[in-house]
C-alpha positions as a LaTeX table, in Angstrom:
\begin{tabular}{lrrr}
\hline
Residue & $x$ (\AA) & $y$ (\AA) & $z$ (\AA) \\
\hline
Met1 & 86.02 & 128.81 & 67.68 \\
Ser2 & 87.89 & 127.63 & 70.77 \\
Ile3 & 90.14 & 129.78 & 72.94 \\
Cys4 & 93.36 & 128.38 & 74.45 \\
Met5 & 94.60 & 129.12 & 77.96 \\
His6 & 96.65 & 131.95 & 76.52 \\
Lys7 & 93.46 & 133.55 & 75.12 \\
Gln8 & 94.41 & 132.89 & 71.52 \\
Pro9 & 91.99 & 131.39 & 68.96 \\
Leu10 & 92.66 & 127.68 & 68.42 \\
Leu11 & 92.76 & 127.67 & 64.64 \\
Gly12 & 95.93 & 125.70 & 65.26 \\
Ile13 & 98.00 & 125.39 & 68.44 \\
Cys14 & 99.64 & 128.50 & 69.82 \\
Lys15 & 103.40 & 128.41 & 70.34 \\
Ala16 & 103.09 & 128.45 & 74.14 \\
Cys17 & 100.64 & 125.51 & 74.16 \\
Lys18 & 102.75 & 123.60 & 71.66 \\
Met19 & 105.86 & 124.09 & 73.78 \\
Gly20 & 103.95 & 123.04 & 76.89 \\
Arg21 & 102.78 & 119.84 & 75.18 \\
Ile22 & 106.35 & 119.05 & 74.10 \\
Val23 & 107.63 & 119.60 & 77.65 \\
Phe24 & 104.84 & 117.39 & 79.05 \\
Met25 & 105.61 & 114.53 & 76.65 \\
Cys26 & 109.33 & 114.79 & 77.44 \\
Met27 & 108.56 & 114.60 & 81.16 \\
Leu28 & 106.46 & 111.47 & 80.61 \\
Ala29 & 109.25 & 109.84 & 78.62 \\
Leu30 & 111.83 & 110.80 & 81.24 \\
Thr31 & 109.65 & 109.42 & 84.03 \\
Gly32 & 109.34 & 106.12 & 82.19 \\
Leu33 & 113.10 & 105.92 & 81.67 \\
Leu34 & 113.74 & 106.68 & 85.33 \\
Leu35 & 111.32 & 103.93 & 86.39 \\
Leu36 & 113.04 & 101.42 & 84.11 \\
Leu37 & 116.47 & 102.51 & 85.34 \\
Ser38 & 115.34 & 102.20 & 88.97 \\
Ser39 & 114.05 & 98.69 & 88.29 \\
Ala40 & 117.29 & 97.67 & 86.63 \\
Ile41 & 119.41 & 99.08 & 89.48 \\
Gln42 & 117.32 & 97.41 & 92.20 \\
Gly43 & 116.77 & 94.02 & 90.71 \\
Gly44 & 119.02 & 93.76 & 87.67 \\
Glu45 & 116.06 & 93.17 & 85.38 \\
Val46 & 113.35 & 95.12 & 83.61 \\
Gly47 & 109.92 & 93.61 & 83.01 \\
Ile48 & 107.59 & 95.72 & 80.91 \\
Gly49 & 103.87 & 94.99 & 81.13 \\
Tyr50 & 100.88 & 94.84 & 83.41 \\
Gln51 & 100.89 & 91.08 & 84.13 \\
Gln52 & 104.25 & 90.67 & 85.81 \\
Ser53 & 105.19 & 88.17 & 88.52 \\
Pro54 & 105.72 & 87.56 & 91.38 \\
Ile55 & 102.94 & 89.25 & 93.35 \\
Asp56 & 101.89 & 89.68 & 96.94 \\
Ile57 & 98.80 & 87.52 & 97.50 \\
Lys58 & 96.51 & 89.46 & 99.82 \\
Thr59 & 94.20 & 86.77 & 101.13 \\
Ala60 & 91.52 & 89.24 & 102.23 \\
Tyr61 & 90.92 & 90.11 & 98.57 \\
Val62 & 91.16 & 86.75 & 96.80 \\
Gln63 & 88.05 & 85.50 & 95.03 \\
Ser64 & 86.71 & 82.01 & 95.71 \\
Asn65 & 86.27 & 79.95 & 92.53 \\
Gln66 & 85.38 & 76.29 & 93.05 \\
Thr67 & 84.92 & 75.81 & 89.29 \\
Leu68 & 88.72 & 75.77 & 88.98 \\
Gly69 & 88.55 & 72.20 & 90.28 \\
Asp70 & 91.17 & 69.76 & 91.47 \\
Leu71 & 94.60 & 69.86 & 89.86 \\
Lys72 & 94.60 & 67.63 & 86.79 \\
Lys73 & 98.17 & 66.41 & 86.88 \\
Lys74 & 99.84 & 63.15 & 86.01 \\
Tyr75 & 103.58 & 62.78 & 86.44 \\
Ser76 & 105.91 & 59.86 & 85.76 \\
Pro77 & 109.60 & 59.04 & 86.34 \\
Ser78 & 111.87 & 60.24 & 83.56 \\
Lys79 & 115.50 & 60.97 & 82.73 \\
Ala80 & 116.69 & 64.28 & 84.12 \\
Ala81 & 119.74 & 66.40 & 84.77 \\
Met82 & 120.57 & 69.19 & 87.22 \\
Ile83 & 121.77 & 72.31 & 85.44 \\
Asn84 & 123.44 & 75.38 & 86.94 \\
Lys85 & 122.19 & 78.35 & 84.90 \\
Gly86 & 124.17 & 80.83 & 86.95 \\
Tyr87 & 121.01 & 82.55 & 88.15 \\
Glu88 & 119.11 & 79.41 & 89.25 \\
Ile89 & 119.53 & 75.66 & 89.75 \\
Gln90 & 117.22 & 73.61 & 87.53 \\
Val91 & 116.12 & 70.00 & 87.34 \\
Val92 & 115.38 & 69.48 & 83.64 \\
Trp93 & 113.51 & 66.42 & 82.38 \\
Ser94 & 114.87 & 65.38 & 78.98 \\
Glu95 & 112.05 & 62.93 & 78.30 \\
Tyr96 & 108.31 & 62.99 & 78.95 \\
Ala97 & 107.71 & 63.33 & 82.70 \\
Gly98 & 103.98 & 63.98 & 82.70 \\
Ser99 & 101.68 & 66.94 & 82.39 \\
Leu100 & 99.32 & 69.41 & 84.03 \\
Glu101 & 95.94 & 70.17 & 82.43 \\
Ile102 & 94.30 & 73.57 & 82.85 \\
Gly103 & 91.20 & 74.68 & 80.97 \\
Gly104 & 91.45 & 71.76 & 78.57 \\
Val105 & 95.06 & 72.59 & 77.68 \\
Lys106 & 97.80 & 70.09 & 78.50 \\
Tyr107 & 101.10 & 71.51 & 79.69 \\
Arg108 & 104.09 & 69.17 & 79.62 \\
Leu109 & 106.40 & 69.26 & 82.65 \\
Asn110 & 109.68 & 70.77 & 81.48 \\
Gln111 & 111.76 & 71.69 & 84.52 \\
Ser112 & 111.75 & 72.78 & 88.14 \\
His113 & 113.95 & 75.31 & 89.92 \\
Trp114 & 114.25 & 77.20 & 93.22 \\
His115 & 114.25 & 80.83 & 94.29 \\
His116 & 115.73 & 81.95 & 97.58 \\
Pro117 & 114.17 & 83.76 & 99.28 \\
Ala118 & 110.69 & 83.00 & 97.93 \\
Glu119 & 109.33 & 85.31 & 95.24 \\
His120 & 105.59 & 85.28 & 95.95 \\
Thr121 & 104.59 & 86.73 & 99.30 \\
Ile122 & 101.45 & 86.11 & 101.34 \\
Asn123 & 100.05 & 89.25 & 102.97 \\
Gly124 & 103.50 & 90.77 & 102.71 \\
Lys125 & 105.27 & 87.81 & 104.32 \\
Arg126 & 108.24 & 86.39 & 102.43 \\
Phe127 & 109.31 & 82.77 & 102.97 \\
Pro128 & 112.85 & 81.34 & 102.75 \\
Leu129 & 112.36 & 79.34 & 99.55 \\
Glu130 & 110.05 & 78.78 & 96.58 \\
Leu131 & 109.98 & 75.91 & 94.09 \\
His132 & 108.69 & 76.48 & 90.56 \\
Met133 & 107.53 & 73.61 & 88.36 \\
Val134 & 107.44 & 74.89 & 84.78 \\
His135 & 105.05 & 73.34 & 82.26 \\
Ile136 & 104.82 & 74.16 & 78.53 \\
Ser137 & 102.00 & 73.38 & 76.08 \\
His138 & 102.43 & 72.32 & 72.44 \\
Asp139 & 101.84 & 75.94 & 71.37 \\
Asn140 & 104.33 & 77.29 & 73.93 \\
Lys141 & 101.87 & 78.50 & 76.55 \\
Ile142 & 103.31 & 78.33 & 80.05 \\
Ala143 & 101.86 & 77.16 & 83.36 \\
Val144 & 103.86 & 77.23 & 86.60 \\
Ile145 & 103.16 & 75.64 & 89.97 \\
Gly146 & 104.73 & 77.55 & 92.86 \\
Ile147 & 105.39 & 75.96 & 96.27 \\
Leu148 & 106.46 & 78.03 & 99.28 \\
Tyr149 & 108.71 & 76.74 & 102.07 \\
Lys150 & 109.34 & 77.69 & 105.67 \\
Phe151 & 112.04 & 76.36 & 108.00 \\
Gly152 & 111.28 & 73.08 & 109.69 \\
Ala153 & 111.66 & 69.41 & 108.77 \\
Pro154 & 113.77 & 68.43 & 105.73 \\
Asp155 & 112.18 & 68.49 & 102.28 \\
Phe156 & 112.27 & 65.00 & 100.75 \\
Phe157 & 112.84 & 66.21 & 97.17 \\
Leu158 & 115.90 & 68.24 & 98.17 \\
Thr159 & 117.13 & 65.35 & 100.33 \\
Lys160 & 117.06 & 63.06 & 97.28 \\
Leu161 & 119.00 & 65.66 & 95.28 \\
Lys162 & 121.59 & 66.49 & 97.96 \\
Glu163 & 124.54 & 64.77 & 96.28 \\
Ala164 & 123.89 & 66.56 & 92.99 \\
Ile165 & 123.38 & 69.93 & 94.69 \\
Asp166 & 126.72 & 69.55 & 96.48 \\
Lys167 & 128.42 & 69.03 & 93.10 \\
Ile168 & 126.59 & 71.60 & 90.98 \\
Asp169 & 128.49 & 74.65 & 92.30 \\
Asn170 & 131.65 & 73.43 & 90.53 \\
Val171 & 130.10 & 72.10 & 87.30 \\
Lys172 & 127.35 & 73.21 & 84.94 \\
Glu173 & 125.47 & 69.89 & 84.74 \\
Val174 & 125.00 & 66.74 & 86.79 \\
Asp175 & 123.26 & 63.66 & 85.41 \\
Leu176 & 120.42 & 62.58 & 87.72 \\
Asn177 & 119.52 & 59.41 & 85.85 \\
Val178 & 115.76 & 59.06 & 86.51 \\
Val179 & 113.80 & 61.52 & 88.67 \\
Asp180 & 110.17 & 61.00 & 89.65 \\
Pro181 & 108.31 & 64.36 & 89.89 \\
Asn182 & 105.77 & 62.66 & 92.17 \\
Ile183 & 108.39 & 62.93 & 94.93 \\
Ile184 & 107.34 & 66.58 & 95.22 \\
Glu185 & 103.95 & 65.26 & 96.37 \\
Ile186 & 101.43 & 67.74 & 95.05 \\
Lys187 & 97.96 & 66.56 & 96.00 \\
Arg188 & 95.31 & 66.66 & 93.31 \\
Asp189 & 92.72 & 68.03 & 95.76 \\
Ala190 & 95.03 & 70.63 & 97.31 \\
Thr191 & 94.05 & 74.26 & 97.92 \\
Tyr192 & 95.72 & 76.76 & 95.60 \\
Tyr193 & 95.72 & 80.35 & 94.37 \\
Arg194 & 95.42 & 81.09 & 90.64 \\
Tyr195 & 96.27 & 84.20 & 88.64 \\
Ile196 & 97.76 & 85.28 & 85.31 \\
Gly197 & 101.30 & 86.60 & 85.46 \\
Ser198 & 104.72 & 86.24 & 83.88 \\
Leu199 & 108.03 & 84.46 & 84.09 \\
Thr200 & 110.12 & 85.93 & 86.90 \\
Thr201 & 113.36 & 85.81 & 84.91 \\
Asp202 & 114.36 & 87.23 & 81.53 \\
Pro203 & 112.45 & 87.52 & 79.14 \\
Phe204 & 109.60 & 87.97 & 81.70 \\
Thr205 & 107.07 & 86.52 & 79.26 \\
Glu206 & 103.47 & 87.36 & 80.23 \\
Gly207 & 100.33 & 85.26 & 79.94 \\
Val208 & 101.71 & 82.63 & 82.33 \\
Thr209 & 99.07 & 80.69 & 84.31 \\
Trp210 & 100.24 & 80.61 & 87.91 \\
Thr211 & 99.13 & 78.07 & 90.49 \\
Val212 & 100.53 & 78.96 & 93.93 \\
Met213 & 99.90 & 76.24 & 96.49 \\
Lys214 & 98.25 & 77.38 & 99.73 \\
Lys215 & 100.06 & 74.88 & 101.93 \\
Val216 & 103.55 & 76.00 & 102.94 \\
Arg217 & 106.07 & 73.14 & 103.00 \\
Thr218 & 109.20 & 72.87 & 105.15 \\
Ile219 & 112.94 & 72.79 & 104.51 \\
Thr220 & 115.91 & 72.98 & 106.83 \\
Pro221 & 118.18 & 76.05 & 106.87 \\
Lys222 & 120.98 & 73.76 & 105.67 \\
Gln223 & 118.99 & 72.77 & 102.59 \\
Ala224 & 118.33 & 76.41 & 101.74 \\
Asp225 & 122.00 & 77.26 & 102.27 \\
Ser226 & 123.10 & 74.44 & 99.93 \\
Leu227 & 121.10 & 75.98 & 97.06 \\
Arg228 & 122.48 & 79.43 & 97.82 \\
Lys229 & 126.01 & 78.05 & 97.97 \\
Ala230 & 125.56 & 76.50 & 94.52 \\
Leu231 & 124.99 & 80.05 & 93.23 \\
His232 & 128.01 & 81.30 & 95.20 \\
Gly233 & 125.94 & 82.95 & 97.89 \\
Lys234 & 123.65 & 84.91 & 95.59 \\
Asn235 & 119.94 & 85.39 & 96.20 \\
Asn236 & 117.91 & 84.88 & 93.04 \\
Ser237 & 114.43 & 86.20 & 93.74 \\
Arg238 & 112.65 & 89.00 & 91.94 \\
Glu239 & 110.84 & 91.77 & 93.79 \\
Val240 & 107.04 & 91.71 & 94.06 \\
Gln241 & 105.34 & 93.37 & 91.07 \\
Pro242 & 102.19 & 95.57 & 91.00 \\
Leu243 & 98.89 & 93.71 & 90.58 \\
Tyr244 & 97.42 & 96.33 & 88.21 \\
Gly245 & 93.82 & 95.27 & 88.86 \\
Arg246 & 94.35 & 91.56 & 88.24 \\
Phe247 & 92.19 & 89.10 & 90.14 \\
Val248 & 93.64 & 86.34 & 92.30 \\
Gln249 & 91.34 & 83.35 & 92.74 \\
Val250 & 91.43 & 80.55 & 95.27 \\
Tyr251 & 90.26 & 76.98 & 94.94 \\
Gln252 & 89.43 & 75.42 & 98.32 \\
Gly253 & 90.62 & 71.83 & 98.29 \\
Lys254 & 90.23 & 69.05 & 100.82 \\
Asp255 & 93.66 & 69.47 & 102.36 \\
Ile256 & 92.68 & 72.17 & 104.87 \\
Ser257 & 90.52 & 72.19 & 107.98 \\
Lys258 & 87.43 & 74.34 & 108.56 \\
Lys259 & 89.55 & 76.62 & 110.74 \\
Glu260 & 92.07 & 77.06 & 107.94 \\
Thr261 & 89.27 & 77.78 & 105.46 \\
Ser262 & 88.54 & 81.10 & 107.14 \\
Leu263 & 92.23 & 81.96 & 106.90 \\
Leu264 & 92.09 & 81.76 & 103.12 \\
Trp265 & 90.48 & 85.18 & 103.14 \\
Ser266 & 91.86 & 86.64 & 106.34 \\
Ser267 & 95.33 & 85.26 & 107.12 \\
\hline
\end{tabular}
C-alpha cells in the first residue's frame, strides 16, 4: 500500500492530491496558451511543432557530411509571373522550369520569393535579404533553397526583374513572359547547410528539406528597398525558431578556399 504526501493510503487519490493534479494541468495548459499568444503578438503567426524554421545556424556546431554531395539541380527557362501575395513577392513558374533532386526524390521548381530582412541567421547575424526557391515533389514533399544577401554590388536576378517589381505594388500580378532560373546562378558544387524544418509562412508545414547556401550574395540597398516598397514598407521575416535538438549538416563544396573551410565551423 502506498502513502501519498498527505499521509493517506493511496487506494485511490486523496482529494488534496487530486486538486493539486488539476491545478498543475491547468497551469500547463495556461502556459501553453500564453506561449502561443506571445508568438502571435510578436510575429503575427503561430507555428506548432518541433521542426520549425527559420533557425540560427551556429557554425561551431554543424556536422560535416560529404555524403550529401553536390546539388543535383537542372533548371530551364519557362513562363512565369510575379505575384503580390500581400505578405511576400513571388516569381511563380506556370510551366516546368526544372528540378532539384535530394535523396533520390525529384522536387519540381515551383516559385521563388524574398524575405526582408533575412530569416535564417548565421551565428546570430541577420542579413538584409533572403531568397527562397521552393520546390515540390509529386507527393507534395517540399525542398527549399535559401540564399542570404548582404549590401554590395547589384544582384543580377533582381536587376532583371526591376521593371516588374516597380509595378507590383499597385497590381496583384505582372506577366514576366519567360524567366530562366539559372540567372540566380546556384553552383552545383557550392557549399551549403542542410537541415529539416518548416515553411516560414502559414501553414508552417514541417518536414521541409532546407538547403541554405554558405556563400552570401550581394544586393544594393535600393534593391532591398524596392521589395519592401512593394509590400508598402512592411518587413516579412519570421523570427528564429528553437532548434529542439535537430542537427544541421554542412557539405563542403569547391567554391570556398582553405581559409574559408575553417570558418565553416568557427565563423
